[in-house]
C-alpha positions as CSV (number, residue, x, y, z in Angstrom):
1,M,0.0,0.0,0.0
2,K,2.8,2.4,0.9
3,K,4.7,1.5,-2.3
4,S,1.6,2.2,-4.4
5,L,1.1,5.6,-2.7
6,F,4.7,6.4,-3.2
7,L,4.4,5.7,-7.0
8,L,1.3,7.9,-7.2
9,I,2.9,11.0,-5.7
10,P,5.0,12.1,-8.8
11,T,2.0,11.5,-11.1
12,L,-0.2,13.6,-8.8
13,C,2.3,16.4,-8.8
14,V,2.6,16.5,-12.6
15,V,-1.2,16.7,-12.9
16,L,-1.4,19.5,-10.3
17,F,1.4,21.3,-12.0
18,F,-0.2,21.3,-15.4
19,A,-3.6,22.2,-13.9
20,C,-2.1,25.2,-12.2
21,S,-0.1,26.2,-15.4
22,N,-3.2,26.0,-17.5
23,S,-5.2,28.1,-15.0
24,D,-2.5,30.8,-14.9
25,E,-2.2,30.8,-18.7
26,D,-5.9,31.2,-19.2
27,S,-6.1,34.2,-16.9
28,S,-2.9,36.1,-17.6
29,G,-0.4,34.0,-19.6
30,P,1.7,35.9,-22.2
31,D,0.4,33.7,-25.0
32,S,-3.3,34.2,-24.3
33,P,-5.1,36.7,-26.5
34,D,-6.6,39.6,-24.5
35,V,-10.0,40.1,-25.9
36,S,-10.3,43.7,-24.6
37,N,-7.2,44.6,-26.6
38,A,-8.3,43.1,-29.9
39,V,-8.5,45.6,-32.8
40,P,-12.1,45.8,-34.1
41,E,-12.6,44.9,-37.7
42,V,-13.6,48.4,-38.7
43,Y,-10.1,49.7,-38.0
44,K,-8.6,47.1,-40.2
45,K,-10.1,49.0,-43.1
46,I,-7.3,51.5,-42.6
47,Y,-5.2,49.8,-45.3
48,G,-2.6,52.6,-45.4
49,A,-1.4,51.9,-41.8
50,S,1.9,50.2,-41.1
51,S,0.5,49.0,-37.8
52,I,-2.8,49.2,-35.8
53,T,-2.8,48.2,-32.2
54,S,-5.1,48.6,-29.1
55,D,-4.5,48.8,-25.4
56,G,-8.2,48.4,-24.6
57,T,-8.7,52.2,-24.3
58,Y,-7.1,53.6,-27.3
59,I,-6.4,52.6,-30.9
60,T,-2.9,53.4,-32.1
61,I,-2.5,53.9,-35.9
62,K,0.9,54.4,-37.5
63,T,1.4,55.5,-41.1
64,N,3.8,57.3,-43.4
65,G,1.0,59.6,-44.7
66,Q,1.9,59.0,-48.4
67,P,-1.1,58.8,-50.7
68,D,-1.4,55.4,-52.6
69,H,-2.6,57.3,-55.7
70,K,-0.6,59.3,-58.2
71,S,0.1,63.0,-57.7
72,V,1.8,65.9,-59.3
73,Y,3.3,66.5,-55.9
74,Y,5.4,63.4,-55.8
75,P,9.1,63.9,-56.9
76,T,9.3,63.6,-60.7
77,T,11.5,60.5,-60.1
78,N,8.9,58.7,-58.1
79,A,6.7,56.0,-59.7
80,K,3.6,57.7,-58.4
81,Y,4.4,61.1,-60.0
82,E,1.9,62.2,-62.6
83,S,1.8,65.5,-64.4
84,F,-1.5,67.3,-64.0
85,S,-3.2,70.4,-65.4
86,G,-6.7,71.7,-66.0
87,T,-9.3,71.9,-63.3
88,T,-9.5,70.7,-59.7
89,F,-12.0,70.7,-56.8
90,G,-15.0,73.0,-57.5
91,G,-14.0,73.5,-61.1
92,T,-11.2,75.8,-60.2
93,T,-8.1,76.1,-62.5
94,F,-5.2,74.1,-60.9
95,R,-2.1,75.9,-59.8
96,K,0.7,73.8,-58.3
97,N,2.1,74.9,-55.0
98,P,5.9,74.8,-54.5
99,N,5.8,71.8,-52.0
100,T,6.6,68.1,-52.5
101,I,5.2,65.0,-50.8
102,G,7.6,64.0,-47.9
103,L,8.9,60.5,-48.3
104,N,10.4,60.2,-44.7
105,L,7.5,61.2,-42.5
106,A,5.8,59.1,-39.8
107,Y,2.6,59.7,-38.0
108,T,1.2,58.1,-34.8
109,Y,-2.5,58.6,-34.1
110,K,-3.9,57.6,-30.7
111,I,-7.7,57.7,-30.7
112,P,-10.4,56.5,-28.3
113,L,-11.5,52.9,-28.9
114,H,-14.9,53.7,-27.4
115,P,-15.7,57.3,-28.4
116,V,-18.4,59.3,-26.6
117,A,-19.9,62.7,-27.0
118,A,-17.7,65.4,-25.3
119,T,-19.1,67.8,-22.6
120,T,-17.0,70.5,-24.1
121,H,-16.3,70.3,-27.8
122,A,-12.7,71.1,-28.7
123,S,-11.8,73.0,-31.9
124,T,-10.0,71.0,-34.6
125,P,-6.4,71.9,-35.0
126,L,-4.5,73.4,-37.9
127,G,-2.8,70.1,-38.9
128,A,-3.9,66.5,-38.8
129,M,-7.3,66.1,-37.2
130,G,-7.8,62.5,-38.4
131,V,-6.6,59.8,-40.7
132,A,-8.1,58.5,-44.0
133,V,-8.2,54.8,-44.7
134,N,-5.2,55.1,-47.1
135,G,-3.1,56.7,-44.2
136,V,-3.3,60.3,-45.4
137,P,-4.1,63.0,-42.8
138,F,-7.4,64.9,-42.7
139,F,-7.1,68.6,-42.2
140,N,-10.0,71.0,-41.3
141,Q,-11.6,73.7,-43.4
142,Y,-9.1,76.4,-42.8
143,A,-5.9,77.4,-44.7
144,G,-4.8,79.2,-41.5
145,P,-6.3,80.6,-38.4
146,N,-9.9,81.3,-39.5
147,Q,-8.7,81.7,-43.1
148,P,-11.0,80.0,-45.7
149,L,-9.6,77.6,-48.2
150,T,-10.4,79.9,-51.2
151,N,-6.9,80.4,-52.3
152,E,-5.6,76.9,-51.4
153,I,-8.3,75.0,-53.3
154,T,-6.6,75.9,-56.6
155,S,-3.5,73.8,-55.5
156,F,-5.4,70.6,-54.9
157,D,-4.2,67.8,-57.2
158,Q,-6.3,65.5,-59.3
159,Y,-7.5,63.6,-56.2
160,W,-8.1,66.8,-54.2
161,G,-5.1,66.7,-51.8
162,H,-1.9,68.7,-51.6
163,P,1.3,68.9,-49.3
164,Q,2.2,71.7,-47.0
165,A,5.7,73.1,-46.5
166,T,7.0,70.2,-44.5
167,G,5.8,67.7,-47.1
168,M,2.7,66.5,-45.2
169,Y,0.2,65.6,-47.9
170,H,-3.4,65.9,-46.7
171,Y,-7.0,66.2,-47.6
172,H,-9.2,69.3,-46.6
173,V,-12.1,68.1,-48.7
174,E,-13.4,64.8,-50.2
175,P,-10.6,62.4,-51.0
176,S,-11.8,61.7,-54.5
177,Y,-9.5,58.8,-55.1
178,L,-11.2,57.0,-52.2
179,T,-14.8,57.8,-53.2
180,Q,-13.9,56.7,-56.7
181,T,-12.4,53.4,-55.6
182,K,-14.4,52.7,-52.4
183,G,-17.7,54.4,-53.2
184,K,-19.5,57.5,-52.1
185,E,-21.0,55.8,-49.1
186,A,-17.9,54.1,-47.9
187,L,-15.8,54.6,-44.7
188,M,-13.2,57.3,-45.4
189,G,-11.4,57.2,-42.1
190,F,-11.5,58.5,-38.5
191,L,-11.1,61.8,-36.7
192,L,-9.0,62.0,-33.6
193,D,-12.1,61.7,-31.4
194,G,-12.6,58.1,-32.6
195,F,-15.7,58.8,-34.6
196,A,-15.8,57.5,-38.2
197,V,-15.9,59.7,-41.4
198,Y,-18.1,58.5,-44.3
199,G,-18.5,59.7,-47.9
200,P,-20.9,62.3,-49.2
201,E,-23.8,59.8,-49.8
202,E,-26.1,57.7,-47.6
203,N,-28.7,55.3,-48.8
204,G,-28.0,56.2,-52.4
205,A,-28.5,60.0,-52.0
206,A,-26.5,63.0,-51.0
207,V,-26.4,63.1,-47.2
208,T,-28.5,65.8,-45.4
209,G,-29.4,66.8,-41.9
210,L,-25.9,67.0,-40.5
211,D,-25.4,68.9,-37.2
212,I,-22.9,71.7,-36.5
213,Y,-20.1,69.2,-36.2
214,H,-20.9,67.8,-39.6
215,G,-22.2,64.5,-38.5
216,H,-25.3,62.6,-37.2
217,T,-26.3,59.4,-35.5
218,G,-27.4,56.5,-37.5
219,V,-26.8,52.9,-38.8
220,T,-23.8,52.3,-41.1
221,T,-22.4,49.1,-42.6
222,D,-19.7,49.1,-40.0
223,Y,-22.0,50.0,-37.1
224,P,-25.3,48.1,-37.6
225,N,-26.5,49.2,-34.1
226,G,-26.0,52.8,-35.0
227,I,-23.4,55.4,-33.9
228,Y,-22.5,59.0,-34.3
229,H,-20.4,59.6,-37.5
230,Y,-19.2,62.4,-39.7
231,H,-19.9,62.8,-43.4
232,I,-17.8,64.6,-46.1
233,T,-19.7,67.1,-48.3
234,N,-18.7,69.3,-51.2
235,T,-19.3,72.5,-49.4
236,D,-17.7,74.2,-46.4
237,P,-16.8,72.8,-43.8
238,Y,-16.3,69.7,-46.0
239,I,-15.2,67.1,-43.4
240,N,-15.8,68.6,-39.9
241,G,-17.7,71.5,-38.6
242,N,-17.7,73.4,-35.3
243,G,-15.1,71.2,-33.5
244,F,-14.9,67.6,-32.5
245,Y,-18.1,65.8,-31.5
246,G,-16.1,63.6,-29.1
247,T,-12.9,64.1,-27.0
248,P,-9.9,64.0,-29.4
249,G,-6.9,61.8,-28.9
250,T,-3.4,62.8,-30.1
251,V,-1.3,62.7,-33.2
252,S,2.5,63.0,-33.4
253,N,4.8,63.2,-36.4
């Protein structure tokens, strides 16, 4: 009897060891997926990102900001350079600005994973206020502090974007390459407050009834239960109106 008990002890220890190991691994093991930190499918539509991660509170998106379409603003030696002349956004005559798309830039967007309406609505910055699905920054409706885009619109390329002095290519208005390739109702990107930006149409018609922030609450393909979201239109303020609807995260470059 004692001999049998002695032989059982090592086996019992092995069983207990694996039971404890499995229990620990299920709860906090390094190889176990953390569901709260999983990146929602909708963010995976940002195909221009080099990485998209989540810490359960914020989504972090990294991108080089270069458009995936051709532009007259790429260096002439770049494969995506394309000469352009004629008319641009709003039927204005195109006039190239002196800037060139930067090829060594990097952006890190940190936006709320679960966005909510802000108590106090912050103004959008002069600079990146969000990111398009192709990784290009969204800018607001101003060329400078309270300066309309009137004179800048003429420098928008064939896909309605342009670079500023540091080489940061961006869209102030509809990213026409995306609406042409994805559709007028498609997801265009996200603003820094975590709320999605959609194209200028909804249910087969031009969107109407937007609030002062240039958005409204409703069902989308990505949010079947409904959520607040922005829409792009072809008139000022184009992408965003009187500030962020939610509390913005951060962007660095």
